[in-house]
PyMOL Python script that loads the backbone (N, CA, C, O; Angstrom):
from pymol import cmd

cmd.read_pdbstr("""\
ATOM      1  N   UNK A   1      43.377 162.403  44.914  1.00  0.00           N
ATOM      2  CA  UNK A   1      42.562 163.385  45.571  1.00  0.00           C
ATOM      3  C   UNK A   1      42.880 164.756  44.960  1.00  0.00           C
ATOM      4  O   UNK A   1      44.048 165.139  44.895  1.00  0.00           O
ATOM      5  N   UNK A   2      41.877 165.489  44.520  1.00  0.00           N
ATOM      6  CA  UNK A   2      42.102 166.796  43.906  1.00  0.00           C
ATOM      7  C   UNK A   2      42.677 167.796  44.921  1.00  0.00           C
ATOM      8  O   UNK A   2      42.308 167.799  46.095  1.00  0.00           O
ATOM      9  N   UNK A   3      43.581 168.634  44.435  1.00  0.00           N
ATOM     10  CA  UNK A   3      44.170 169.676  45.270  1.00  0.00           C
ATOM     11  C   UNK A   3      44.677 170.801  44.389  1.00  0.00           C
ATOM     12  O   UNK A   3      44.979 170.601  43.212  1.00  0.00           O
ATOM     13  N   UNK A   4      44.766 171.971  44.966  1.00  0.00           N
ATOM     14  CA  UNK A   4      45.355 173.104  44.251  1.00  0.00           C
ATOM     15  C   UNK A   4      46.829 173.256  44.624  1.00  0.00           C
ATOM     16  O   UNK A   4      47.527 174.106  44.072  1.00  0.00           O
ATOM     17  N   UNK A   5      47.302 172.431  45.562  1.00  0.00           N
ATOM     18  CA  UNK A   5      48.697 172.491  45.989  1.00  0.00           C
ATOM     19  C   UNK A   5      49.591 171.768  44.995  1.00  0.00           C
ATOM     20  O   UNK A   5      49.148 170.869  44.279  1.00  0.00           O
ATOM     21  N   UNK A   6      50.858 172.174  44.961  1.00  0.00           N
ATOM     22  CA  UNK A   6      51.826 171.489  44.099  1.00  0.00           C
ATOM     23  C   UNK A   6      52.043 170.061  44.592  1.00  0.00           C
ATOM     24  O   UNK A   6      51.990 169.794  45.793  1.00  0.00           O
ATOM     25  N   UNK A   7      52.283 169.164  43.670  1.00  0.00           N
ATOM     26  CA  UNK A   7      52.601 167.782  44.018  1.00  0.00           C
ATOM     27  C   UNK A   7      54.020 167.499  43.555  1.00  0.00           C
ATOM     28  O   UNK A   7      54.512 168.108  42.604  1.00  0.00           O
ATOM     29  N   UNK A   8      54.674 166.564  44.243  1.00  0.00           N
ATOM     30  CA  UNK A   8      56.041 166.205  43.919  1.00  0.00           C
ATOM     31  C   UNK A   8      56.151 164.694  43.821  1.00  0.00           C
ATOM     32  O   UNK A   8      55.643 163.971  44.679  1.00  0.00           O
ATOM     33  N   UNK A   9      56.810 164.221  42.782  1.00  0.00           N
ATOM     34  CA  UNK A   9      57.090 162.794  42.656  1.00  0.00           C
ATOM     35  C   UNK A   9      58.537 162.554  43.030  1.00  0.00           C
ATOM     36  O   UNK A   9      59.413 163.365  42.730  1.00  0.00           O
ATOM     37  N   UNK A  10      58.780 161.431  43.688  1.00  0.00           N
ATOM     38  CA  UNK A  10      60.145 161.100  44.102  1.00  0.00           C
ATOM     39  C   UNK A  10      60.484 159.708  43.589  1.00  0.00           C
ATOM     40  O   UNK A  10      59.745 158.748  43.809  1.00  0.00           O
ATOM     41  N   UNK A  11      61.609 159.620  42.906  1.00  0.00           N
ATOM     42  CA  UNK A  11      62.115 158.328  42.447  1.00  0.00           C
ATOM     43  C   UNK A  11      62.836 157.655  43.614  1.00  0.00           C
ATOM     44  O   UNK A  11      63.598 158.296  44.337  1.00  0.00           O
ATOM     45  N   UNK A  12      62.591 156.381  43.784  1.00  0.00           N
ATOM     46  CA  UNK A  12      63.206 155.645  44.888  1.00  0.00           C
ATOM     47  C   UNK A  12      64.652 155.282  44.547  1.00  0.00           C
ATOM     48  O   UNK A  12      64.978 154.129  44.266  1.00  0.00           O
ATOM     49  N   UNK A  13      65.495 156.296  44.582  1.00  0.00           N
ATOM     50  CA  UNK A  13      66.932 156.098  44.378  1.00  0.00           C
ATOM     51  C   UNK A  13      67.490 155.385  45.613  1.00  0.00           C
ATOM     52  O   UNK A  13      66.789 155.260  46.617  1.00  0.00           O
ATOM     53  N   UNK A  14      68.727 154.923  45.555  1.00  0.00           N
ATOM     54  CA  UNK A  14      69.291 154.270  46.746  1.00  0.00           C
ATOM     55  C   UNK A  14      69.245 155.148  48.001  1.00  0.00           C
ATOM     56  O   UNK A  14      68.967 154.641  49.088  1.00  0.00           O
ATOM     57  N   UNK A  15      69.509 156.438  47.875  1.00  0.00           N
ATOM     58  CA  UNK A  15      69.476 157.303  49.064  1.00  0.00           C
ATOM     59  C   UNK A  15      68.058 157.467  49.599  1.00  0.00           C
ATOM     60  O   UNK A  15      67.860 157.516  50.813  1.00  0.00           O
ATOM     61  N   UNK A  16      67.077 157.553  48.715  1.00  0.00           N
ATOM     62  CA  UNK A  16      65.684 157.650  49.150  1.00  0.00           C
ATOM     63  C   UNK A  16      65.268 156.339  49.824  1.00  0.00           C
ATOM     64  O   UNK A  16      64.600 156.355  50.858  1.00  0.00           O
ATOM     65  N   UNK A  17      65.654 155.232  49.248  1.00  0.00           N
ATOM     66  CA  UNK A  17      65.330 153.924  49.829  1.00  0.00           C
ATOM     67  C   UNK A  17      65.938 153.785  51.221  1.00  0.00           C
ATOM     68  O   UNK A  17      65.278 153.294  52.137  1.00  0.00           O
ATOM     69  N   UNK A  18      67.194 154.214  51.390  1.00  0.00           N
ATOM     70  CA  UNK A  18      67.833 154.164  52.713  1.00  0.00           C
ATOM     71  C   UNK A  18      67.097 155.045  53.712  1.00  0.00           C
ATOM     72  O   UNK A  18      66.882 154.649  54.858  1.00  0.00           O
ATOM     73  N   UNK A  19      66.711 156.244  53.274  1.00  0.00           N
ATOM     74  CA  UNK A  19      65.986 157.156  54.160  1.00  0.00           C
ATOM     75  C   UNK A  19      64.642 156.558  54.562  1.00  0.00           C
ATOM     76  O   UNK A  19      64.239 156.656  55.722  1.00  0.00           O
ATOM     77  N   UNK A  20      63.947 155.938  53.610  1.00  0.00           N
ATOM     78  CA  UNK A  20      62.673 155.301  53.927  1.00  0.00           C
ATOM     79  C   UNK A  20      62.861 154.140  54.898  1.00  0.00           C
ATOM     80  O   UNK A  20      62.055 153.957  55.810  1.00  0.00           O
ATOM     81  N   UNK A  21      63.907 153.366  54.711  1.00  0.00           N
ATOM     82  CA  UNK A  21      64.179 152.258  55.632  1.00  0.00           C
ATOM     83  C   UNK A  21      64.471 152.776  57.039  1.00  0.00           C
ATOM     84  O   UNK A  21      64.002 152.203  58.023  1.00  0.00           O
ATOM     85  N   UNK A  22      65.231 153.842  57.134  1.00  0.00           N
ATOM     86  CA  UNK A  22      65.523 154.433  58.445  1.00  0.00           C
ATOM     87  C   UNK A  22      64.240 154.970  59.086  1.00  0.00           C
ATOM     88  O   UNK A  22      64.019 154.794  60.284  1.00  0.00           O
ATOM     89  N   UNK A  23      63.400 155.624  58.285  1.00  0.00           N
ATOM     90  CA  UNK A  23      62.136 156.149  58.805  1.00  0.00           C
ATOM     91  C   UNK A  23      61.214 155.019  59.244  1.00  0.00           C
ATOM     92  O   UNK A  23      60.493 155.153  60.233  1.00  0.00           O
ATOM     93  N   UNK A  24      61.235 153.915  58.521  1.00  0.00           N
ATOM     94  CA  UNK A  24      60.376 152.776  58.846  1.00  0.00           C
ATOM     95  C   UNK A  24      60.734 152.178  60.208  1.00  0.00           C
ATOM     96  O   UNK A  24      59.885 151.582  60.871  1.00  0.00           O
ATOM     97  N   UNK A  25      62.004 152.340  60.626  1.00  0.00           N
ATOM     98  CA  UNK A  25      62.411 151.865  61.947  1.00  0.00           C
ATOM     99  C   UNK A  25      61.711 152.644  63.055  1.00  0.00           C
ATOM    100  O   UNK A  25      61.496 152.115  64.145  1.00  0.00           O
ATOM    101  N   UNK A  26      61.356 153.894  62.781  1.00  0.00           N
ATOM    102  CA  UNK A  26      60.653 154.728  63.763  1.00  0.00           C
ATOM    103  C   UNK A  26      59.150 154.674  63.578  1.00  0.00           C
ATOM    104  O   UNK A  26      58.404 154.573  64.551  1.00  0.00           O
ATOM    105  N   UNK A  27      58.704 154.740  62.336  1.00  0.00           N
ATOM    106  CA  UNK A  27      57.267 154.770  62.033  1.00  0.00           C
ATOM    107  C   UNK A  27      56.907 153.543  61.198  1.00  0.00           C
ATOM    108  O   UNK A  27      56.620 153.663  60.007  1.00  0.00           O
ATOM    109  N   UNK A  28      56.922 152.387  61.808  1.00  0.00           N
ATOM    110  CA  UNK A  28      56.798 151.120  61.065  1.00  0.00           C
ATOM    111  C   UNK A  28      55.449 150.907  60.388  1.00  0.00           C
ATOM    112  O   UNK A  28      55.377 150.193  59.388  1.00  0.00           O
ATOM    113  N   UNK A  29      54.404 151.494  60.892  1.00  0.00           N
ATOM    114  CA  UNK A  29      53.073 151.232  60.340  1.00  0.00           C
ATOM    115  C   UNK A  29      52.675 152.201  59.234  1.00  0.00           C
ATOM    116  O   UNK A  29      51.558 152.127  58.722  1.00  0.00           O
ATOM    117  N   UNK A  30      53.561 153.097  58.864  1.00  0.00           N
ATOM    118  CA  UNK A  30      53.216 154.143  57.892  1.00  0.00           C
ATOM    119  C   UNK A  30      53.521 153.733  56.456  1.00  0.00           C
ATOM    120  O   UNK A  30      54.390 152.901  56.193  1.00  0.00           O
ATOM    121  N   UNK A  31      52.780 154.343  55.538  1.00  0.00           N
ATOM    122  CA  UNK A  31      53.032 154.145  54.105  1.00  0.00           C
ATOM    123  C   UNK A  31      54.276 154.932  53.700  1.00  0.00           C
ATOM    124  O   UNK A  31      54.749 155.787  54.449  1.00  0.00           O
ATOM    125  N   UNK A  32      54.799 154.639  52.515  1.00  0.00           N
ATOM    126  CA  UNK A  32      55.965 155.385  52.020  1.00  0.00           C
ATOM    127  C   UNK A  32      55.685 156.879  51.955  1.00  0.00           C
ATOM    128  O   UNK A  32      56.545 157.693  52.293  1.00  0.00           O
ATOM    129  N   UNK A  33      54.484 157.239  51.520  1.00  0.00           N
ATOM    130  CA  UNK A  33      54.121 158.653  51.425  1.00  0.00           C
ATOM    131  C   UNK A  33      54.173 159.336  52.782  1.00  0.00           C
ATOM    132  O   UNK A  33      54.705 160.440  52.904  1.00  0.00           O
ATOM    133  N   UNK A  34      53.626 158.689  53.797  1.00  0.00           N
ATOM    134  CA  UNK A  34      53.658 159.271  55.148  1.00  0.00           C
ATOM    135  C   UNK A  34      55.073 159.279  55.704  1.00  0.00           C
ATOM    136  O   UNK A  34      55.451 160.206  56.421  1.00  0.00           O
ATOM    137  N   UNK A  35      55.868 158.245  55.377  1.00  0.00           N
ATOM    138  CA  UNK A  35      57.260 158.231  55.822  1.00  0.00           C
ATOM    139  C   UNK A  35      58.018 159.415  55.233  1.00  0.00           C
ATOM    140  O   UNK A  35      58.817 160.052  55.919  1.00  0.00           O
ATOM    141  N   UNK A  36      57.764 159.705  53.964  1.00  0.00           N
ATOM    142  CA  UNK A  36      58.411 160.861  53.324  1.00  0.00           C
ATOM    143  C   UNK A  36      58.011 162.160  54.008  1.00  0.00           C
ATOM    144  O   UNK A  36      58.845 163.046  54.195  1.00  0.00           O
ATOM    145  N   UNK A  37      56.741 162.280  54.382  1.00  0.00           N
ATOM    146  CA  UNK A  37      56.302 163.479  55.103  1.00  0.00           C
ATOM    147  C   UNK A  37      57.016 163.597  56.448  1.00  0.00           C
ATOM    148  O   UNK A  37      57.447 164.684  56.834  1.00  0.00           O
ATOM    149  N   UNK A  38      57.139 162.467  57.164  1.00  0.00           N
ATOM    150  CA  UNK A  38      57.863 162.485  58.440  1.00  0.00           C
ATOM    151  C   UNK A  38      59.313 162.921  58.222  1.00  0.00           C
ATOM    152  O   UNK A  38      59.840 163.750  58.964  1.00  0.00           O
ATOM    153  N   UNK A  39      59.944 162.359  57.205  1.00  0.00           N
ATOM    154  CA  UNK A  39      61.337 162.717  56.919  1.00  0.00           C
ATOM    155  C   UNK A  39      61.485 164.201  56.605  1.00  0.00           C
ATOM    156  O   UNK A  39      62.434 164.845  57.052  1.00  0.00           O
ATOM    157  N   UNK A  40      60.556 164.733  55.845  1.00  0.00           N
ATOM    158  CA  UNK A  40      60.592 166.155  55.500  1.00  0.00           C
ATOM    159  C   UNK A  40      60.424 167.002  56.754  1.00  0.00           C
ATOM    160  O   UNK A  40      61.148 167.979  56.944  1.00  0.00           O
ATOM    161  N   UNK A  41      59.468 166.633  57.617  1.00  0.00           N
ATOM    162  CA  UNK A  41      59.234 167.397  58.842  1.00  0.00           C
ATOM    163  C   UNK A  41      60.444 167.339  59.774  1.00  0.00           C
ATOM    164  O   UNK A  41      60.860 168.357  60.327  1.00  0.00           O
ATOM    165  N   UNK A  42      61.002 166.145  59.943  1.00  0.00           N
ATOM    166  CA  UNK A  42      62.173 165.988  60.811  1.00  0.00           C
ATOM    167  C   UNK A  42      63.370 166.739  60.225  1.00  0.00           C
ATOM    168  O   UNK A  42      64.124 167.380  60.956  1.00  0.00           O
ATOM    169  N   UNK A  43      63.538 166.657  58.913  1.00  0.00           N
ATOM    170  CA  UNK A  43      64.633 167.368  58.258  1.00  0.00           C
ATOM    171  C   UNK A  43      64.506 168.866  58.400  1.00  0.00           C
ATOM    172  O   UNK A  43      65.495 169.549  58.668  1.00  0.00           O
ATOM    173  N   UNK A  44      63.313 169.386  58.225  1.00  0.00           N
ATOM    174  CA  UNK A  44      63.102 170.824  58.376  1.00  0.00           C
ATOM    175  C   UNK A  44      63.414 171.255  59.803  1.00  0.00           C
ATOM    176  O   UNK A  44      64.089 172.261  60.021  1.00  0.00           O
ATOM    177  N   UNK A  45      62.922 170.490  60.772  1.00  0.00           N
ATOM    178  CA  UNK A  45      63.183 170.815  62.175  1.00  0.00           C
ATOM    179  C   UNK A  45      64.692 170.812  62.462  1.00  0.00           C
ATOM    180  O   UNK A  45      65.203 171.708  63.135  1.00  0.00           O
ATOM    181  N   UNK A  46      65.390 169.807  61.951  1.00  0.00           N
ATOM    182  CA  UNK A  46      66.842 169.716  62.156  1.00  0.00           C
ATOM    183  C   UNK A  46      67.557 170.916  61.528  1.00  0.00           C
ATOM    184  O   UNK A  46      68.482 171.467  62.125  1.00  0.00           O
ATOM    185  N   UNK A  47      67.137 171.315  60.340  1.00  0.00           N
ATOM    186  CA  UNK A  47      67.753 172.469  59.688  1.00  0.00           C
ATOM    187  C   UNK A  47      67.529 173.747  60.486  1.00  0.00           C
ATOM    188  O   UNK A  47      68.447 174.550  60.652  1.00  0.00           O
ATOM    189  N   UNK A  48      66.299 173.934  60.982  1.00  0.00           N
ATOM    190  CA  UNK A  48      65.998 175.130  61.771  1.00  0.00           C
ATOM    191  C   UNK A  48      66.802 175.141  63.070  1.00  0.00           C
ATOM    192  O   UNK A  48      67.331 176.180  63.465  1.00  0.00           O
ATOM    193  N   UNK A  49      66.895 173.980  63.736  1.00  0.00           N
ATOM    194  CA  UNK A  49      67.664 173.894  64.975  1.00  0.00           C
ATOM    195  C   UNK A  49      69.138 174.183  64.716  1.00  0.00           C
ATOM    196  O   UNK A  49      69.784 174.868  65.510  1.00  0.00           O
ATOM    197  N   UNK A  50      69.675 173.665  63.608  1.00  0.00           N
ATOM    198  CA  UNK A  50      71.069 173.927  63.270  1.00  0.00           C
ATOM    199  C   UNK A  50      71.283 175.409  62.987  1.00  0.00           C
ATOM    200  O   UNK A  50      72.282 175.989  63.412  1.00  0.00           O
ATOM    201  N   UNK A  51      70.353 176.014  62.275  1.00  0.00           N
ATOM    202  CA  UNK A  51      70.444 177.447  61.977  1.00  0.00           C
ATOM    203  C   UNK A  51      70.421 178.252  63.279  1.00  0.00           C
ATOM    204  O   UNK A  51      71.177 179.210  63.435  1.00  0.00           O
ATOM    205  N   UNK A  52      69.542 177.854  64.218  1.00  0.00           N
ATOM    206  CA  UNK A  52      69.483 178.550  65.504  1.00  0.00           C
ATOM    207  C   UNK A  52      70.798 178.403  66.268  1.00  0.00           C
ATOM    208  O   UNK A  52      71.282 179.370  66.855  1.00  0.00           O
ATOM    209  N   UNK A  53      71.381 177.196  66.266  1.00  0.00           N
ATOM    210  CA  UNK A  53      72.669 176.983  66.939  1.00  0.00           C
ATOM    211  C   UNK A  53      73.765 177.819  66.282  1.00  0.00           C
ATOM    212  O   UNK A  53      74.603 178.406  66.966  1.00  0.00           O
ATOM    213  N   UNK A  54      73.752 177.868  64.958  1.00  0.00           N
ATOM    214  CA  UNK A  54      74.744 178.679  64.238  1.00  0.00           C
ATOM    215  C   UNK A  54      74.590 180.155  64.600  1.00  0.00           C
ATOM    216  O   UNK A  54      75.577 180.847  64.848  1.00  0.00           O
ATOM    217  N   UNK A  55      73.335 180.635  64.627  1.00  0.00           N
ATOM    218  CA  UNK A  55      73.081 182.036  64.979  1.00  0.00           C
ATOM    219  C   UNK A  55      73.554 182.323  66.401  1.00  0.00           C
ATOM    220  O   UNK A  55      74.173 183.356  66.656  1.00  0.00           O
ATOM    221  N   UNK A  56      73.263 181.408  67.325  1.00  0.00           N
ATOM    222  CA  UNK A  56      73.700 181.600  68.714  1.00  0.00           C
ATOM    223  C   UNK A  56      75.222 181.644  68.791  1.00  0.00           C
ATOM    224  O   UNK A  56      75.786 182.447  69.534  1.00  0.00           O
ATOM    225  N   UNK A  57      75.881 180.789  68.031  1.00  0.00           N
ATOM    226  CA  UNK A  57      77.342 180.788  68.006  1.00  0.00           C
ATOM    227  C   UNK A  57      77.901 182.091  67.477  1.00  0.00           C
ATOM    228  O   UNK A  57      78.871 182.624  68.017  1.00  0.00           O
ATOM    229  N   UNK A  58      77.286 182.609  66.415  1.00  0.00           N
ATOM    230  CA  UNK A  58      77.737 183.893  65.859  1.00  0.00           C
ATOM    231  C   UNK A  58      77.517 185.020  66.861  1.00  0.00           C
ATOM    232  O   UNK A  58      78.387 185.872  67.044  1.00  0.00           O
ATOM    233  N   UNK A  59      76.341 185.024  67.516  1.00  0.00           N
ATOM    234  CA  UNK A  59      76.076 186.067  68.514  1.00  0.00           C
ATOM    235  C   UNK A  59      77.071 185.984  69.669  1.00  0.00           C
ATOM    236  O   UNK A  59      77.548 187.011  70.153  1.00  0.00           O
ATOM    237  N   UNK A  60      77.383 184.771  70.109  1.00  0.00           N
ATOM    238  CA  UNK A  60      78.351 184.601  71.200  1.00  0.00           C
ATOM    239  C   UNK A  60      79.730 185.111  70.784  1.00  0.00           C
ATOM    240  O   UNK A  60      80.424 185.750  71.575  1.00  0.00           O
ATOM    241  N   UNK A  61      80.122 184.830  69.554  1.00  0.00           N
ATOM    242  CA  UNK A  61      81.425 185.291  69.070  1.00  0.00           C
ATOM    243  C   UNK A  61      81.455 186.812  68.960  1.00  0.00           C
ATOM    244  O   UNK A  61      82.460 187.436  69.299  1.00  0.00           O
ATOM    245  N   UNK A  62      80.380 187.405  68.496  1.00  0.00           N
ATOM    246  CA  UNK A  62      80.297 188.867  68.405  1.00  0.00           C
ATOM    247  C   UNK A  62      80.382 189.472  69.802  1.00  0.00           C
ATOM    248  O   UNK A  62      81.093 190.454  70.014  1.00  0.00           O
ATOM    249  N   UNK A  63      79.658 188.887  70.752  1.00  0.00           N
ATOM    250  CA  UNK A  63      79.709 189.386  72.132  1.00  0.00           C
ATOM    251  C   UNK A  63      81.120 189.246  72.697  1.00  0.00           C
ATOM    252  O   UNK A  63      81.588 190.117  73.431  1.00  0.00           O
ATOM    253  N   UNK A  64      81.790 188.156  72.357  1.00  0.00           N
ATOM    254  CA  UNK A  64      83.131 187.906  72.878  1.00  0.00           C
ATOM    255  C   UNK A  64      84.139 188.953  72.380  1.00  0.00           C
ATOM    256  O   UNK A  64      85.013 189.394  73.126  1.00  0.00           O
ATOM    257  N   UNK A  65      84.000 189.339  71.111  1.00  0.00           N
ATOM    258  CA  UNK A  65      84.986 190.260  70.544  1.00  0.00           C
ATOM    259  C   UNK A  65      84.521 191.708  70.521  1.00  0.00           C
ATOM    260  O   UNK A  65      85.295 192.597  70.168  1.00  0.00           O
ATOM    261  N   UNK A  66      83.261 191.961  70.895  1.00  0.00           N
ATOM    262  CA  UNK A  66      82.772 193.347  70.828  1.00  0.00           C
ATOM    263  C   UNK A  66      83.559 194.221  71.790  1.00  0.00           C
ATOM    264  O   UNK A  66      83.876 193.816  72.908  1.00  0.00           O
ATOM    265  N   UNK A  67      83.856 195.381  71.351  1.00  0.00           N
ATOM    266  CA  UNK A  67      84.610 196.327  72.153  1.00  0.00           C
ATOM    267  C   UNK A  67      86.110 196.129  72.098  1.00  0.00           C
ATOM    268  O   UNK A  67      86.863 196.976  72.579  1.00  0.00           O
ATOM    269  N   UNK A  68      86.554 195.037  71.528  1.00  0.00           N
ATOM    270  CA  UNK A  68      87.989 194.753  71.478  1.00  0.00           C
ATOM    271  C   UNK A  68      88.749 195.830  70.698  1.00  0.00           C
ATOM    272  O   UNK A  68      89.892 196.147  71.027  1.00  0.00           O
ATOM    273  N   UNK A  69      88.115 196.387  69.671  1.00  0.00           N
ATOM    274  CA  UNK A  69      88.799 197.361  68.821  1.00  0.00           C
ATOM    275  C   UNK A  69      88.190 198.758  68.944  1.00  0.00           C
ATOM    276  O   UNK A  69      88.315 199.571  68.028  1.00  0.00           O
ATOM    277  N   UNK A  70      87.541 199.036  70.054  1.00  0.00           N
ATOM    278  CA  UNK A  70      86.878 200.329  70.230  1.00  0.00           C
ATOM    279  C   UNK A  70      87.872 201.474  70.124  1.00  0.00           C
ATOM    280  O   UNK A  70      87.515 202.550  69.642  1.00  0.00           O
ATOM    281  N   UNK A  71      89.101 201.273  70.559  1.00  0.00           N
ATOM    282  CA  UNK A  71      90.119 202.328  70.513  1.00  0.00           C
ATOM    283  C   UNK A  71      90.497 202.715  69.079  1.00  0.00           C
ATOM    284  O   UNK A  71      91.100 203.765  68.860  1.00  0.00           O
ATOM    285  N   UNK A  72      90.148 201.881  68.116  1.00  0.00           N
ATOM    286  CA  UNK A  72      90.528 202.140  66.732  1.00  0.00           C
ATOM    287  C   UNK A  72      89.555 203.088  66.029  1.00  0.00           C
ATOM    288  O   UNK A  72      89.801 203.496  64.894  1.00  0.00           O
ATOM    289  N   UNK A  73      88.465 203.435  66.688  1.00  0.00           N
ATOM    290  CA  UNK A  73      87.458 204.268  66.057  1.00  0.00           C
ATOM    291  C   UNK A  73      87.396 205.619  66.759  1.00  0.00           C
ATOM    292  O   UNK A  73      87.579 205.729  67.971  1.00  0.00           O
ATOM    293  N   UNK A  74      87.131 206.642  65.952  1.00  0.00           N
ATOM    294  CA  UNK A  74      87.016 207.978  66.518  1.00  0.00           C
ATOM    295  C   UNK A  74      85.562 208.234  66.889  1.00  0.00           C
ATOM    296  O   UNK A  74      84.652 207.579  66.382  1.00  0.00           O
ATOM    297  N   UNK A  75      85.363 209.184  67.767  1.00  0.00           N
ATOM    298  CA  UNK A  75      84.008 209.529  68.188  1.00  0.00           C
ATOM    299  C   UNK A  75      83.351 210.363  67.097  1.00  0.00           C
ATOM    300  O   UNK A  75      83.836 211.451  66.785  1.00  0.00           O
ATOM    301  N   UNK A  76      82.286 209.894  66.522  1.00  0.00           N
ATOM    302  CA  UNK A  76      81.555 210.639  65.512  1.00  0.00           C
ATOM    303  C   UNK A  76      82.275 210.685  64.177  1.00  0.00           C
ATOM    304  O   UNK A  76      83.337 210.087  64.003  1.00  0.00           O
ATOM    305  N   UNK A  77      81.679 211.404  63.242  1.00  0.00           N
ATOM    306  CA  UNK A  77      82.252 211.516  61.902  1.00  0.00           C
ATOM    307  C   UNK A  77      82.562 212.949  61.514  1.00  0.00           C
ATOM    308  O   UNK A  77      82.835 213.232  60.347  1.00  0.00           O
ATOM    309  N   UNK A  78      82.521 213.867  62.491  1.00  0.00           N
ATOM    310  CA  UNK A  78      82.722 215.278  62.152  1.00  0.00           C
ATOM    311  C   UNK A  78      84.099 215.528  61.538  1.00  0.00           C
ATOM    312  O   UNK A  78      84.253 216.444  60.730  1.00  0.00           O
ATOM    313  N   UNK A  79      85.094 214.734  61.904  1.00  0.00           N
ATOM    314  CA  UNK A  79      86.420 214.941  61.331  1.00  0.00           C
ATOM    315  C   UNK A  79      86.460 214.620  59.841  1.00  0.00           C
ATOM    316  O   UNK A  79      87.318 215.131  59.120  1.00  0.00           O
ATOM    317  N   UNK A  80      85.570 213.804  59.389  1.00  0.00           N
ATOM    318  CA  UNK A  80      85.511 213.482  57.958  1.00  0.00           C
ATOM    319  C   UNK A  80      84.832 214.585  57.163  1.00  0.00           C
ATOM    320  O   UNK A  80      85.050 214.717  55.959  1.00  0.00           O
ATOM    321  N   UNK A  81      84.010 215.375  57.839  1.00  0.00           N
ATOM    322  CA  UNK A  81      83.266 216.426  57.173  1.00  0.00           C
ATOM    323  C   UNK A  81      83.896 217.790  57.410  1.00  0.00           C
ATOM    324  O   UNK A  81      83.290 218.812  57.091  1.00  0.00           O
ATOM    325  N   UNK A  82      85.076 217.820  57.953  1.00  0.00           N
ATOM    326  CA  UNK A  82      85.714 219.102  58.238  1.00  0.00           C
ATOM    327  C   UNK A  82      85.003 219.855  59.347  1.00  0.00           C
ATOM    328  O   UNK A  82      85.039 221.085  59.373  1.00  0.00           O
ATOM    329  N   UNK A  83      84.358 219.150  60.262  1.00  0.00           N
ATOM    330  CA  UNK A  83      83.675 219.788  61.377  1.00  0.00           C
ATOM    331  C   UNK A  83      82.281 220.263  61.064  1.00  0.00           C
ATOM    332  O   UNK A  83      81.601 220.802  61.937  1.00  0.00           O
ATOM    333  N   UNK A  84      81.836 220.074  59.829  1.00  0.00           N
ATOM    334  CA  UNK A  84      80.501 220.517  59.412  1.00  0.00           C
ATOM    335  C   UNK A  84      79.454 219.494  59.823  1.00  0.00           C
ATOM    336  O   UNK A  84      79.666 218.290  59.678  1.00  0.00           O
ATOM    337  N   UNK A  85      78.359 219.955  60.319  1.00  0.00           N
ATOM    338  CA  UNK A  85      77.219 219.072  60.607  1.00  0.00           C
ATOM    339  C   UNK A  85      76.416 218.941  59.326  1.00  0.00           C
ATOM    340  O   UNK A  85      76.373 219.861  58.510  1.00  0.00           O
ATOM    341  N   UNK A  86      75.799 217.821  59.160  1.00  0.00           N
ATOM    342  CA  UNK A  86      74.957 217.638  57.945  1.00  0.00           C
ATOM    343  C   UNK A  86      73.515 217.884  58.243  1.00  0.00           C
ATOM    344  O   UNK A  86      72.673 217.777  57.351  1.00  0.00           O
TER     345      UNK A  86
END
""", "prot")
cmd.dss("prot")
cmd.show_as("cartoon", "prot")
cmd.util.cbc("prot")
cmd.orient("prot")
């Protein structure tokens, strides 16, 4: 079928074959091409969810430690400029 989109060929290496077999357990009536699309969609979703969990973890850690070292900082930067405003 003609398309202007990029196409990708995949060699059925052992890891690809295993992934297709695992996908076939969920989507048994699908062709290899459709199974690959399902795997790509599920993989993308898993990556995004993991990224969101990682971001939430980082935000929680920042919230946990924020303010812990507030005493180490001076108010403003005027002391660095000799009292001069910029």
